[in-house]
N, C-alpha and C positions, 0 to 999 in steps of 0.2 A: 201760479205754481204752488201746489200743496205737497206736503211731505207726509209719508206714511211709515208705520213701523214694520220692520221685518217680521214681527211676531203677530201682527194683525189686530192687536188689542188696544190701539190708541186712535183717537179721532184725528183726521188729517189736520195738519198745522201749517201756518205760514212760516216763512223763512226766519223772521225775527224771533218767533216764539221758540223754534227749535235751536236757534243760535244760543239762547240763554239756558236752554233746558238740558242739553247733552243727551243722556239716555232717554228713550221713550218710557212712559209710565209702566208699560208691560214688560220692561227689561230689554226690549229690542232696540235696534238702531234705525235711525231715520234715513230714508231715501226718497228722492222725488217720485211722484206718482208715475212719471214716465221720463225717459231720457230724451231731451230735445235733440233733434237731428240738425246737423250742419250741412247746408247745401253746397254744391260745387261753386256757386257764385260767392258764397260766404268764405269758403276756403281761399278762393282767389283773392278776395279783398283782404282777408286777414294776413296773408303771406307777407305783406309789406308793412304791417303795423309794428310800432315799437311795443315793448312789453306791456306798459301800462294801458295802452289803447286796446291791445289784444285781450288783456285781463278784463277790461270793461265789457267787451263784446260777449265774452263767455259768461261772466257773472250775470249779465242782464238776462240770459236765458233761464236762470235759476232764481233770481231775486226780483220779485215784482212788488214788494211791499216797502221798498226804500226808493224815494224819488230818484229819477235818473241823474239829476244834477248833483244830489247828495252822494250817490254811489260813485259818480265820477270824481268828486272831491276826495272821497276816502281812498279810492284806488290811486289817484295821482299823488296823494300824500304818502302812500305805502311804497310804491315801486319807483324809487329815486336812486340815482347813482350815488348819492351821499349815504344812503342806507346800505346799499350793496356794493361797497367800495373796496372790499378786501379780495379783489381778484388778483390773478397772477400778474407779475410785471409784464407790461406790454399789451395787456388785455384792456378792452374798453368797458369801463364800469357801466356805461349807458346801456350796454347789452343786457344787463341784469343777470342773464344766464348764458354766458359765452359758450360756444361750442369749440372744443379742442380736438383736432384731428390727430390721432396717433399714427395712423397709416390710412391709405385710401380705403374708405368704407368702414372704418372703425373709429368711433368718436367717443369723447367724454363730454357730457353735458354738465357744465359747472353749476351746481346749485348751492354752493357753500360760501358765497361771498358776503353774506349778511353779518350782523353784529355778533352772533355766536358761532360763526364758521361752520354751520350745518344747514342742511336742506330744510330743516324744520322752520327756519326763519322765513322761507318763501311763503308759508301759509300763516305763521303765527303773527307776523307783523301786520298783516291784514286783519287777523282776528282781533288783535288789540284795538285797532281803530274802529272795527265794527262794534265791539263790545261797548266802548266808550260812547259811541254815537247812539246806539239803541238805549242804553241805560239813561243817557241824558234826556232823550225824547220821552222816556217813561218816568223820569224822576225816581229812579230805582237804583239799587245796589246789587252786587253779586259776590258770592264767595266761591272762587274757583278751586275745585279739588282735582288734582291730577296725579298721574303716576308716570315716572320716567325711567327708562333703562339707560339714559345718558344724554340725549340731545333734546328731547321734548321739553324737559324741565327748564334748562337754561334759555331756550328759545321762548318759552312761555313767559318766564320771569322778565326777560329783557323786553318783551313786547308789552307786558302789563305793568311794569314798574312805573309808579307815578300816575297811572290812569285813574281818573276820578270814578269813585263808586265801585272799585274792584279790589278785592283781596285775593291772594293766591296762597293755597296750601299745597305744596308739592311733595309727594312721596317718592323716594328713591331707595334702591337696595343698598344697605350699609356696606361700604367697602368694595362694591362691585363695579364702580365706574372708574375711569382713568382719573389721575390726579388733576389734570387740566379740567375735565368735566366737573369734578367736585368743586374745584376752585371757582369756576364760572358761576355756579349756583350759590354755594355757601358763603362766598365773599360779599354777596349783595347785602347791603344794610338797610334797604328801603323798608319802611314800616309796614307796607302792605304785602310784603313777601315773607312767608314762613316755610322753611325747609324742614322736612321730617325724613330722617334716614331709618328705614325699616330693617330690622334684623331678619333677612331672608333674601328671596330673589325678586325680580321684577314682577313675576306672576302674583306674588303675595301682595305687592303694592297695588296691582291692578284689581285683585280680588277685593281689597279694602275699598277702592273707589267704587266698584260696582255694588258692594254691600251698602255703602252709605247712600249711593244714588238710588238704590231700590227701597230705601226707607222713606216712603213718601212723606211722612209727617216731618221727619228731620230735614229732608230736602226742602220742603216748603218753608219751615220755620226759619231756616238759616240760608235760604236762597242759594242752594248749591248748584253750581254750573260746572261745565267741563271744557277743557281745552285739548284733552287727548284726542286722538284721531277717531274716537267714538263720536266726536262732534262733527256733524256733516260739513260745516263750513271749512274745516281743515282739509278734508278730502276735496271739496269743491275748489279751493284755492290751488291745490296741487295739480288739478287737471290742466291748468293754464300752461305749465312748462312742458307738458307733452306736445301740445300744439306748437309751442315756440321751438322746441327741439326738432320736431318734424320739419318745420319750415327751414331751419338752419341747415339740415343735413340733406335736403332734396332740392331739386331745381323745378319740379312741376308737381302738381297734385295728382298726377297719374301714378307716381311712385309709391311703393310701400316701404316701410322700415320695420326694424326689430328693436325693441327696447330691452335692455338687461338691467334688472333692478334688485339691489340687495334688500332682503325682505325678512322682517321680524314680526311686526304687528299687522302686516298686510295693508297698511294705509296707503303707502306710497304707490304700490303696484295696483291697488284698488282704483286709484285715480286714473292710472293707465287703462285699466279695464273699462272704466266709464268713458274715457276719451274715445276708446275703440267703439263702444256701443253708440256713441254720438255720431260716428262716421269717419273718424280720423283713420287714414289708411295704415293701420298697424297690422302687420302680418302675424307677428308673434310677440308675446311677452315672456321673457326669460326670467324666471323667479330663482334667485340665488339665496340659499340659506348658509349658515355656518354649521357647526356640529349639532346645533339644535334644529334638526331637520324635519320637524313635524309637517311643515307645508310641502317640502320636497316629497315626503312619503305620500302625502295625499295625491299630488298630481301624478305621481308614478303609479300608485296602486288603487286610489279611490277610498282609502281608509284615513279618516281623521282621528288621530290618537294623541291627544295632548299628554305630556309627561307631568309628573309631579315635581315639586320643588327639588326633591332629592335627586331626581333624574335629569335636571336641567344643568347643562354644562356652563361653567364660567369660562369665557373664551376671550381672545384678543380682539374680537369684534363685538364688544359688550352690548351695544345698542340692539343687537339681534339675539340676545340671550333670553328668548321668549318662547314659551311652550304653547300658550293659549293666545292665538292671534285675534284680537278683538274685531278687526274689520273683515275677517274671513266670513263672518255671518252675512255681511252685505253681498259678497260674491255668491255664497250658497243660495241666498234668496233669489238671485237671478238665475242660477243654475237649475233650481227646481221650478222654474216657471213662475216665480213670485208667489209661491204658495206658502202663506204664513203657517199653515198647519204642519207642513213638513219641517219648516224651520223650528217650530216649537218642539216637535218630536225630537229632532236631532240635538237641540241645545238643552233639552231636559236631560239627555244622557251626558252631555259635556259638563253641564253644571253640577251633575251628581258625581263627577270625577271619572266618567267613562269616555267612550268613543262612539263614532258611528261609521258604518261601512256602506258605501254606495256600489260595491262591485256587482251585486245582483239586482240592481234597481235600474229603471229606465233612465235615470239621471246620468249614469256612467256614459251612456252613448252620446249624451249631449255635451260632455266635457270637452272633446276636441274642438268644437266649433268656437270656443271662447279663446283659442289661440295660446294657451299657456303651455310652456315647457319648463322644466326645473332641473336643479342640480344643487350640490352642496360643496362647501369648501372647508378645509381644515386649517389649523394654525400653520402647518408646513406649507400648504398651498398659498396662504396669504404672504408668508415671507418670500416665497419664490416669485410670486406675482409682483410684489412691491419691488423686488430686486430687478426683475425683468423690465418693468416699465421705466425704472430709474436708469438702468444701463442703456436702454434703447432710446429714451426720449428725454432724459434729465428732468422728469416730472415725478414728484413724490405724490403718491396716492395713499389715502387712508386705508385702514384694514377692511372696512365694509365695502368700499369701492373695489378693493382687491378681490373680495369674494365675487362681486358681479363681473369683473373682468375675467376671472378664472372660469366661471361657469359659462360666460359668453363664448370664450375661445373654445371651450370644451364642446359646446353645441355646434360651433362653426366647423370644427374638425369632424364632427359626427354627421354632418350633412345638412345643417341649417342652411338655407339658400344664401350663399356667399355673395350673390349679386346684389343683395339688399343691404342698405346701410345698417350697421349695428351701432346703436346709441346706448352707451353705458351711463346710467345716472350716477354722477359723482356726488356722494351724500355728505361728506365732511372733509375738512382740511386735515392734512397729516399731523399737524401739531397737536390735535386733540388726542392722539394716540402715540405720543413720542416714544414711549417705552418700547413698543413693538417696532416702530420705525428704526430706532437705534439698534434693535436686535437684527433687523433685516439689512441695514445699510452701514452700521457702524458710525453713524453720525446723527445729530439731532435735527429735526426739521426747523425751518425758520418760522417766525410768527410775526404778526403785525405788532408794531411798536406799542400800540395802545394796550396790548395784552401781555407785554413783557413783565415777568415777576408776579403774575397773578396768583401763583401757588403760595406765595409768601404773605398774601394779604390775610388779615384776621377773618376767621370763618364763623358763621352762626348757623347752627343746626341742632335739632332735637333728635336723639336716637331713641327709638321705641320698638317694642315687640310688634309682631304682625297681629294686631288686635284692633278690629274696626271700632269697637266700643271706646277704646282709649283714644283713638283718633277723633271720634265724635266729641269726646270730652274736651280735647285740646281745642278743637274748632269752636265749641260753645264758649270756652273760657276766653278766647281771643276776639270774639265778635261782640 
């Protein structure tokens, strides 16, 4: 299996090469040359597999440059009950991603039972093991540069802390994350972890990562890699739980399901899109945004219109306070028939601060076949949804999951086939956003004992302006 760039200007690469590289040299994102198809026989076999065995089957379709026995070792090491042990009382940690049924046909897929209580752990723990393995084989090192709006940073740092040959430089928007999220990242004292708070929004952090990654000389000299969802391995690892959720919510492979996904950077739902392209029976993908509704606007109108920093809202679902969704380029590549010239044309406009409009193009007619519907949620919606789920089920959901629940119910009431199971991806535990939970319910969410008092720990972070050159200087001085 070889990987190609969405912009067509990079030679096909093997998995291990793009694992360490992040962005393609032409500024595009890597995707497989084709999506491997899953047969009916494979679906029948996979239905009964535990999570780690299912993960191996899916990863083997995309990774052919790591020996099968080594890949199995890495997967078995990653997906253990000990790692994903922070599930709700009464749940079986061996399930890794337990399914909670709120009512017949309406489910939460728990993805937040890992060490940082967010769905990013599902992919990042695997990424840490893959990085260490490939670097050891090549006797090499890497400097990871990432940007986070809340959960990617802590998941990456917890996955990479202590890993041989790996340094992490993580950018986050200064003061824009919850206190718990900041504490998870900034309290880490590991020598290979550097936190940088950027005066600005997440998009400023993401722009710096792209600017540094597009400096080919600097990237080569300092061996810059990526763990953001621009890294294909992140998206690949997330495909797995769509299959697991489908099997948990259905009785036979003749059934279809709907997934509702809170979406900021489009990585999580992009994995669902790819699972659907592989043949998983997904009828629809419900994309839920917060007040930063660029993606909702596109799926409603065909216009992709990123906002500037000044027009990006700071919300109570901060991990989705994103205007330019990095992974959206991967979907558009498929939407335009994998034509890199069209992608280059569209992203030349985006990179120049503009937008693109598909309303009068042949691509608009193709959009419905990909199964996307969308909607947005506001702070008031989040509070009402958190209250409703707590009052009806005594389950606390976080703010991002609340966005997905709200939009899912909205589409069900508007005529989405109610006979199909609706699976909402639960993306974080409520404790990560305790301020909003307290506002909604008048009480604080519980947290694992291991994380009690984390906000009071000493924190280590450098605060900087949104300046790519200054970030380069910091990286050079620490390497």
